[in-house]
KOLTI-269113 format. One record per residue: residue number from 1; x negated, y, z negated of N, C-alpha, C in turn. Coordinates in nm, 2 decimals, always signed. Each point is the difference from the previous one (the first is absolute). Example, Ala and Ser with C-alpha at 12.3 -4.5 7.8 and 13.67 -1.06 7.14 Angstrom:
! residues 2
i/n.x/n.y/n.z/ca.x/ca.y/ca.z/c.x/c.y/c.z
1/-1.32/-0.57/-0.78/+0.09/+0.12/+0.00/-0.09/+0.12/+0.00
2/+0.04/+0.11/+0.07/-0.09/+0.11/+0.00/+0.08/+0.11/-0.08
***
This chain:
! residues 87
i/n.x/n.y/n.z/ca.x/ca.y/ca.z/c.x/c.y/c.z
1/-3.15/+2.20/+4.33/-0.03/+0.09/-0.10/+0.11/+0.11/+0.00
2/+0.02/+0.06/-0.12/+0.09/+0.10/-0.01/-0.07/+0.14/+0.02
3/+0.07/+0.11/-0.03/-0.06/+0.13/+0.03/-0.11/+0.04/-0.09
4/-0.01/-0.07/-0.12/-0.12/+0.03/-0.09/-0.12/-0.09/+0.03
5/+0.01/-0.09/+0.09/-0.11/-0.09/+0.04/+0.00/-0.13/-0.09
6/+0.11/-0.02/-0.07/+0.01/-0.12/-0.08/+0.07/-0.11/+0.08
7/-0.05/-0.12/-0.01/+0.06/-0.11/+0.07/+0.14/-0.04/-0.06
8/+0.10/-0.02/+0.09/+0.13/-0.04/-0.04/+0.00/-0.15/+0.00
9/+0.05/-0.06/-0.11/+0.01/-0.15/+0.00/+0.11/-0.04/+0.10
10/-0.04/-0.09/+0.08/+0.10/-0.05/+0.10/-0.07/-0.10/+0.09
11/+0.05/-0.02/+0.12/-0.05/-0.10/+0.09/-0.14/+0.04/+0.05
12/-0.03/+0.12/+0.00/-0.13/+0.05/+0.06/-0.12/-0.01/-0.09
13/+0.02/-0.05/-0.13/-0.11/+0.00/-0.10/-0.04/-0.15/-0.02
14/-0.13/-0.02/+0.01/-0.05/-0.14/-0.02/-0.03/+0.00/-0.15
15/+0.08/-0.07/-0.08/-0.02/-0.01/-0.14/-0.13/-0.08/-0.04
16/-0.05/-0.08/+0.09/-0.13/-0.07/-0.04/-0.11/+0.09/+0.00
17/+0.01/+0.12/+0.06/-0.11/+0.10/+0.00/+0.01/+0.10/-0.11
18/+0.11/+0.00/-0.07/+0.03/+0.10/-0.10/-0.08/-0.05/-0.13
19/-0.08/+0.09/-0.06/-0.07/-0.05/-0.12/+0.10/-0.03/-0.12
20/-0.04/-0.09/-0.08/+0.08/-0.05/-0.11/+0.00/+0.11/-0.11
21/+0.11/+0.00/-0.08/+0.01/+0.09/-0.11/-0.09/-0.06/-0.11
22/-0.07/+0.09/-0.07/-0.09/-0.05/-0.11/+0.09/-0.05/-0.12
23/-0.03/-0.12/-0.04/+0.08/-0.06/-0.10/-0.02/+0.06/-0.14
24/-0.12/+0.05/-0.03/-0.02/+0.06/-0.13/+0.08/+0.13/-0.01
25/+0.00/+0.08/+0.11/+0.07/+0.12/+0.00/+0.15/-0.02/-0.02
26/+0.05/-0.10/+0.07/+0.14/-0.03/-0.01/+0.04/-0.04/-0.14
27/-0.08/-0.09/-0.06/+0.02/-0.04/-0.14/+0.00/+0.12/-0.09
28/-0.10/+0.09/+0.02/-0.01/+0.12/-0.09/+0.12/+0.09/+0.01
29/+0.05/+0.02/+0.12/+0.12/+0.08/+0.02/+0.12/-0.06/-0.06
30/+0.01/-0.13/+0.02/+0.11/-0.08/-0.06/+0.00/+0.01/-0.15
31/-0.12/-0.02/-0.06/-0.01/+0.01/-0.15/+0.03/+0.14/-0.05
32/-0.05/+0.10/+0.07/+0.03/+0.13/-0.04/+0.15/+0.03/+0.01
33/+0.07/-0.05/+0.10/+0.14/+0.02/+0.01/+0.07/-0.07/-0.11
34/-0.04/-0.12/-0.03/+0.07/-0.07/-0.11/-0.02/+0.07/-0.14
35/-0.12/+0.05/-0.02/-0.03/+0.07/-0.13/+0.08/+0.12/-0.01
36/+0.01/+0.08/+0.11/+0.07/+0.13/-0.01/+0.15/-0.03/-0.01
37/+0.05/-0.11/+0.06/+0.14/-0.03/-0.01/+0.04/-0.05/-0.14
38/-0.09/-0.08/-0.06/+0.03/-0.05/-0.13/+0.00/+0.12/-0.10
39/-0.10/+0.09/+0.01/-0.01/+0.12/-0.08/+0.13/+0.08/+0.01
40/+0.05/+0.02/+0.12/+0.12/+0.08/+0.02/+0.12/-0.07/-0.06
41/+0.01/-0.13/+0.02/+0.12/-0.07/-0.06/-0.01/+0.00/-0.15
42/-0.12/-0.01/-0.06/-0.01/+0.00/-0.14/+0.04/+0.14/-0.06
43/-0.05/+0.10/+0.07/+0.04/+0.14/-0.05/+0.15/+0.02/+0.02
44/+0.05/-0.05/+0.12/+0.15/+0.02/+0.02/+0.08/-0.07/-0.10
45/-0.03/-0.13/-0.03/+0.07/-0.07/-0.10/-0.01/+0.06/-0.14
46/-0.11/+0.05/-0.03/-0.02/+0.07/-0.13/+0.09/+0.12/-0.01
47/+0.01/+0.08/+0.10/+0.08/+0.12/+0.01/+0.15/-0.04/-0.01
48/+0.04/-0.10/+0.08/+0.14/-0.05/+0.00/+0.04/-0.05/-0.14
49/-0.09/-0.07/-0.07/+0.02/-0.05/-0.13/+0.02/+0.11/-0.10
50/-0.09/+0.10/+0.01/+0.01/+0.11/-0.09/+0.14/+0.08/+0.02
51/+0.03/+0.02/+0.12/+0.13/+0.07/+0.03/+0.12/-0.08/-0.05
52/-0.01/-0.13/+0.02/+0.11/-0.08/-0.05/+0.01/+0.00/-0.15
53/-0.11/-0.01/-0.06/+0.00/+0.00/-0.15/+0.05/+0.14/-0.05
54/-0.04/+0.11/+0.06/+0.05/+0.13/-0.04/+0.15/+0.01/+0.02
55/+0.05/-0.05/+0.11/+0.14/+0.00/+0.03/+0.08/-0.09/-0.10
56/-0.05/-0.12/-0.02/+0.07/-0.09/-0.09/+0.00/+0.06/-0.14
57/-0.12/+0.06/-0.04/+0.00/+0.06/-0.14/+0.10/+0.11/-0.02
58/+0.01/+0.08/+0.11/+0.09/+0.11/-0.02/+0.15/-0.05/+0.01
59/+0.02/-0.10/+0.08/+0.14/-0.05/+0.00/+0.04/-0.07/-0.12
60/-0.10/-0.07/-0.06/+0.03/-0.07/-0.13/+0.03/+0.10/-0.11
61/-0.08/+0.11/+0.00/+0.03/+0.10/-0.10/+0.13/+0.07/+0.02
62/+0.05/+0.01/+0.13/+0.13/+0.06/+0.03/+0.11/-0.10/-0.04
63/-0.02/-0.13/+0.01/+0.10/-0.10/-0.02/+0.08/+0.02/-0.12
64/-0.05/+0.02/-0.12/+0.08/+0.01/-0.12/+0.09/+0.12/+0.01
65/-0.03/+0.11/+0.06/+0.09/+0.11/+0.01/+0.11/-0.03/+0.09
66/-0.02/-0.08/+0.11/+0.11/-0.04/+0.08/+0.10/-0.10/-0.07
67/-0.06/-0.09/-0.07/+0.09/-0.10/-0.06/+0.05/+0.03/-0.14
68/-0.05/+0.10/-0.07/+0.04/+0.02/-0.13/+0.15/+0.03/-0.02
69/+0.06/+0.09/+0.08/+0.14/+0.02/-0.02/+0.09/-0.12/+0.03
70/-0.03/-0.07/+0.11/+0.08/-0.12/+0.03/-0.03/-0.11/-0.10
71/-0.12/-0.01/-0.05/-0.03/-0.10/-0.10/+0.08/+0.03/-0.13
72/+0.00/+0.13/-0.04/+0.07/+0.04/-0.12/+0.15/-0.03/+0.01
73/+0.06/+0.02/+0.12/+0.14/-0.03/+0.02/+0.03/-0.15/-0.01
74/-0.09/-0.08/+0.05/+0.02/-0.14/+0.00/-0.01/-0.05/-0.15
75/-0.10/+0.05/-0.07/-0.02/-0.04/-0.14/+0.12/+0.04/-0.08
76/+0.05/+0.12/+0.02/+0.11/+0.05/-0.08/+0.12/-0.08/+0.03
77/+0.03/-0.04/+0.12/+0.12/-0.08/+0.03/-0.02/-0.15/-0.01
78/-0.11/-0.05/-0.03/-0.03/-0.14/-0.01/+0.10/-0.07/-0.10
79/+0.02/+0.05/-0.12/+0.10/-0.07/-0.08/+0.14/-0.01/+0.06
80/+0.04/+0.10/+0.07/+0.13/-0.01/+0.06/+0.01/-0.11/+0.11
81/-0.11/-0.01/+0.08/-0.01/-0.11/+0.10/+0.01/-0.14/-0.06
82/-0.07/-0.01/-0.11/+0.00/-0.13/-0.07/+0.14/-0.04/-0.05
83/+0.07/+0.10/-0.05/+0.13/-0.03/-0.05/+0.10/-0.03/+0.11
84/-0.01/+0.06/+0.11/+0.10/-0.02/+0.11/-0.03/-0.13/+0.07
85/-0.12/-0.04/+0.02/-0.03/-0.12/+0.07/-0.02/-0.13/-0.09
86/+0.01/+0.02/-0.12/-0.01/-0.12/-0.09/+0.13/-0.09/+0.01
87/-0.01/-0.13/-0.01/+0.11/-0.09/+0.01/+0.03/-0.06/-0.13
***
C-alpha cells in the first residue's frame, strides 16, 4: 500500500480477490465520452468551416483588385502578342 492506504498494483496484489469493474458503469462512461467527443468535433468543424468560408469570401472579394491592373495590361497588349507570334 502507498502512503494514502491505496493498494499499488504489483506482485503483492492478488487480482483474483479484486472486485470486477461494473460493466454498466463502464459502458455509460464510454458512451458519455463518445457523445461529448462527437459534440466537440461537430462544433469544432462548424467553426473551422465558418472561418474558412469567411476567409475565402474576403479573399475572393480582394482578388479582382489584385488582378485588375495586370489583367488590363494583358488585354491591352494582347493584339501585339498575336501579331508578333503569328506565322
